[in-house]
C-alpha positions in Angstrom: -132.9 -112.3 58.5 -131.8 -109.4 56.3 -131.0 -111.5 53.1 -133.1 -113.8 51.0 -132.3 -115.6 47.8 -134.6 -115.3 44.7 -133.3 -117.7 42.1 -129.7 -116.8 41.5 -130.1 -113.3 42.9 -129.6 -112.4 46.5 -131.5 -109.5 48.1 -130.4 -107.8 51.2 -132.2 -105.1 53.1 -129.9 -102.2 54.3 -131.5 -99.7 56.7 -131.0 -95.9 56.9 -134.0 -94.8 58.9 -137.2 -96.3 60.4 -139.8 -94.3 62.4 -142.4 -91.6 62.2 -142.6 -89.2 59.2 -144.8 -86.6 60.9 -148.0 -87.3 58.9 -151.2 -89.0 59.8 -152.8 -91.4 57.4 -155.3 -88.7 56.2 -152.4 -86.3 55.5 -150.1 -88.9 53.8 -153.0 -90.6 51.9 -155.8 -88.0 51.4 -157.9 -90.4 49.4 -157.6 -93.3 51.9 -160.6 -94.1 54.0 -160.6 -94.1 57.8 -162.3 -97.5 57.6 -159.3 -99.2 56.0 -157.0 -98.1 58.8 -159.5 -98.9 61.5 -160.5 -102.3 60.1 -156.9 -103.4 59.7 -155.4 -101.8 62.8 -154.5 -105.2 64.3 -151.7 -105.6 61.7 -151.0 -102.0 60.5 -150.0 -101.1 64.1 -147.3 -100.7 65.3 -145.1 -101.3 62.2 -146.9 -99.0 59.8 -148.8 -96.7 62.1 -147.9 -95.6 65.6 -150.7 -96.6 68.0 -150.1 -93.8 70.4 -149.7 -90.8 68.0 -151.5 -92.0 64.9 -148.5 -91.0 62.9 -147.4 -93.1 59.9 -144.1 -95.0 60.3 -141.9 -95.4 57.3 -138.6 -97.1 56.4 -135.8 -95.5 54.4 -133.8 -98.4 53.1 -131.7 -99.6 50.2 -132.2 -103.0 48.5 -128.8 -104.6 47.9 -128.8 -107.0 45.0 -126.1 -109.4 43.9 -126.7 -110.7 40.4 -124.3 -112.1 37.8 -121.3 -111.0 39.8 -122.5 -107.4 40.1 -123.3 -105.5 43.2 -126.4 -103.4 42.7 -128.1 -100.8 45.0 -131.8 -100.0 44.5 -132.4 -96.4 45.7 -130.0 -94.6 48.0 -132.2 -93.0 50.7 -131.8 -89.5 52.2 -128.1 -89.2 52.8 -126.1 -87.3 55.4 -125.7 -83.6 56.0 -128.1 -82.6 53.2 -129.8 -79.2 53.4 -133.5 -80.0 53.4 -135.2 -77.0 55.0 -138.6 -77.9 53.6 -138.4 -81.5 54.7 -137.5 -81.4 58.4 -137.4 -85.1 59.0 -134.6 -85.4 56.4 -132.8 -82.2 57.2 -129.1 -82.7 58.0 -129.3 -86.3 58.9 -126.4 -88.1 60.3 -127.0 -91.9 60.1 -124.9 -95.0 60.0 -126.0 -96.1 56.6 -122.6 -96.7 55.2 -121.7 -98.8 58.3 -124.9 -100.8 57.7 -123.9 -101.3 54.1 -120.4 -102.4 55.3 -122.1 -105.0 57.6 -123.8 -106.4 54.5 -120.3 -106.8 53.1 -120.2 -103.9 50.7 -117.8 -100.9 50.6 -118.6 -97.9 48.4 -116.0 -98.9 45.9 -117.5 -102.3 45.5 -120.8 -101.1 44.0 -121.2 -101.6 40.3 -124.7 -100.2 39.6 -126.9 -97.7 41.5 -130.6 -97.7 40.5 -132.6 -94.6 41.3 -136.2 -95.7 40.7 -137.1 -92.0 40.6 -135.4 -88.8 41.8 -137.2 -87.8 44.9 -135.4 -86.6 48.0 -135.5 -89.9 49.8 -134.2 -92.0 46.9 -131.0 -90.3 45.8 -129.4 -88.9 48.9 -126.5 -91.4 49.2 -125.7 -90.9 45.5 -123.2 -88.3 46.9 -121.4 -87.4 50.1 -119.8 -84.2 51.3 -116.0 -84.2 50.6 -114.8 -80.9 52.1 -117.2 -78.4 50.5 -118.0 -80.5 47.5 -120.7 -83.2 46.9 -119.0 -86.1 45.1 -120.3 -89.6 44.1 -120.4 -92.0 47.0 -119.9 -95.0 44.8 -116.9 -94.1 42.6 -117.0 -97.1 40.3 -120.7 -97.3 39.8 -122.9 -96.5 36.9 -126.0 -94.7 38.2 -129.1 -95.6 36.3 -131.6 -92.7 36.3 -134.9 -92.4 34.3 -134.3 -89.7 31.7 -137.9 -88.4 32.2 -137.2 -87.7 35.9 -133.8 -86.2 35.2 -135.4 -83.7 32.8 -138.4 -83.0 35.0 -136.3 -82.2 38.1 -133.5 -80.4 36.3 -133.9 -76.7 37.4 -132.6 -75.6 33.9 -135.9 -76.9 32.4 -138.0 -74.7 34.6 -140.4 -77.3 35.9 -142.4 -76.5 39.1 -143.2 -79.9 40.8 -146.5 -80.3 42.7 -144.8 -82.1 45.6 -142.7 -79.9 48.0 -139.6 -80.7 50.0 -137.3 -81.3 47.0 -135.2 -78.1 47.2 -131.4 -78.7 46.6 -131.9 -82.4 45.7 -131.0 -82.2 42.0 -128.0 -79.9 42.8 -126.4 -82.0 45.6 -127.5 -85.5 44.7 -128.0 -85.8 41.0 -126.0 -83.1 39.2 -122.6 -84.1 40.8 -123.0 -87.7 39.6 -124.0 -86.6 36.1 -121.1 -84.1 36.0 -118.7 -87.0 36.9 -119.9 -88.9 33.9 -121.3 -91.7 35.9 -125.0 -91.6 34.9 -126.9 -93.6 32.3 -130.2 -91.9 31.5 -132.5 -94.5 30.2 -136.0 -94.4 28.6 -138.8 -96.9 28.2 -137.0 -100.0 29.5 -133.5 -101.0 30.3 -132.2 -104.6 30.6 -129.5 -104.8 33.3 -128.8 -108.6 33.0 -130.7 -111.8 32.3 -132.6 -111.5 35.7 -133.1 -107.7 36.1 -135.1 -105.3 33.9 -136.1 -101.7 34.5 -139.4 -100.4 33.1 -141.1 -97.0 33.1 -144.0 -96.8 35.6 -145.0 -93.1 35.5 -147.5 -91.4 37.8 -145.8 -90.9 41.1 -143.3 -88.9 39.1 -143.0 -88.6 35.3 -140.0 -91.0 35.3 -140.9 -93.4 38.1 -139.8 -96.9 37.3 -140.0 -100.5 38.6 -137.3 -103.2 38.6 -138.5 -106.6 37.8 -136.5 -109.7 38.9 -137.0 -113.0 37.1 -134.7 -115.8 38.1 -135.6 -119.5 38.0 -139.1 -119.8 39.3 -138.9 -116.7 41.5 -140.3 -113.3 40.7 -140.1 -109.9 42.4 -140.9 -106.4 41.5 -139.1 -103.4 43.2 -141.7 -100.7 42.9 -140.1 -97.6 44.5 -143.0 -95.3 45.6 -145.9 -96.9 43.8 -147.1 -97.5 47.4 -145.9 -96.2 50.8 -148.1 -98.3 53.0 -149.7 -101.8 52.7 -153.0 -99.9 53.2 -152.6 -99.0 49.5 -152.7 -102.7 48.6 -156.2 -102.8 50.0 -157.1 -99.4 48.5 -155.0 -99.2 45.3 -156.7 -96.0 44.1 -155.5 -94.1 47.2 -152.5 -92.1 46.3 -149.9 -90.5 48.6 -149.8 -86.8 48.7 -146.6 -86.8 46.8 -147.9 -88.1 43.4 -147.3 -85.7 40.6 -149.9 -87.3 38.3 -152.7 -88.8 40.5 -154.6 -90.6 37.7 -151.4 -92.0 36.3 -150.2 -93.2 39.7 -153.5 -95.0 40.3 -153.4 -96.8 36.9 -149.7 -97.8 37.3 -150.3 -99.1 40.8 -153.2 -101.3 39.7 -151.2 -102.5 36.7 -148.1 -103.5 38.7 -150.1 -105.0 41.6 -152.1 -107.0 39.1 -149.0 -108.4 37.5 -147.6 -109.3 40.8 -150.7 -111.1 41.9 -150.9 -113.0 38.6 -147.3 -114.1 38.6 -146.9 -114.8 42.4 -144.2 -112.1 42.5 -142.9 -110.5 45.7 -143.8 -106.8 45.8 -140.9 -104.8 47.2 -141.7 -101.1 47.9 -139.0 -98.7 49.0 -140.5 -97.6 52.3 -142.3 -100.5 54.1 -141.3 -101.2 57.6 -142.5 -104.5 59.0 -141.1 -107.4 56.9 -140.5 -105.0 54.0 -142.2 -106.8 51.1 -145.3 -108.9 50.5 -147.0 -111.3 48.1 -150.4 -110.1 47.0 -153.6 -111.6 45.7 -156.6 -110.1 43.9 -159.6 -109.5 46.2 -162.7 -108.1 44.5 -161.7 -104.9 42.8 -158.6 -104.5 45.0 -155.8 -106.6 46.4 -154.9 -108.3 49.7 -151.7 -109.3 51.4 -151.1 -113.1 50.9 -147.9 -113.3 52.9 -144.9 -111.3 54.0 -141.2 -111.7 53.0 -139.0 -113.4 55.6 -137.0 -110.3 56.5 -137.0 -109.5 60.2 -139.4 -106.8 61.2 -137.8 -103.5 62.3 -140.0 -103.3 65.4 -138.9 -106.8 66.4 -135.3 -105.8 66.2 -135.5 -102.3 67.9 
């Protein structure tokens, strides 16, 4: 199953990449303990950790939402043919993402809204495609919702020097062309998309990181971008990834959002989980635990 219904909103998982990201748990999550990976190996492997190489597996995927007659994409992955010399896994990819989107019933011209939860390399790539020698918007009729704080932070004209590496060329080929085409809406604080969908600032991973909350009927979900990259961070919510710009802020935001999800029985939908892609969580002592998985088919089961 690649599509579920949450109230009046449908949610479809559209894959770009699934597999190793050339980092061990200690490299990816320097604050995570060896014990959490060892004690939970029976379910972290093989979907989230390769049992043979001890390399973390990750999914690059877009969440396709249909709400109030609109077609909405949450994050746009890495993209094809992008020059990423400092991020070898993402360098000059050539994937079938648009074909996968078409199998979900969506052509680029059908998309009404693109949400970039933040502006990292693996969340904005399909904002644009290479047309001859020019990067142009992939979704010609869409409004691209970008957090203004991230837009300003990553804009080379503002002279910021991010802590996390691997983001060379990203603003230039995946953000600036969309802004130059007049298709961006730079929002701050919160932004109501429709009666069911609201964006809220969730800083820490990046200054403009955001979450998308879905409330429809009795169903709740929160699309959290990179607040966590592995379900091990549900068990250890203070363990950041190595890519967090503001470690203290990321910890506080992760705990806040996971607490809200636990208290409201909301599905937690990160950007990069393999397996079944999303989970319900419960409070467990000073941390959290997985209550159950979403009914999406696991990638390892399909491959």
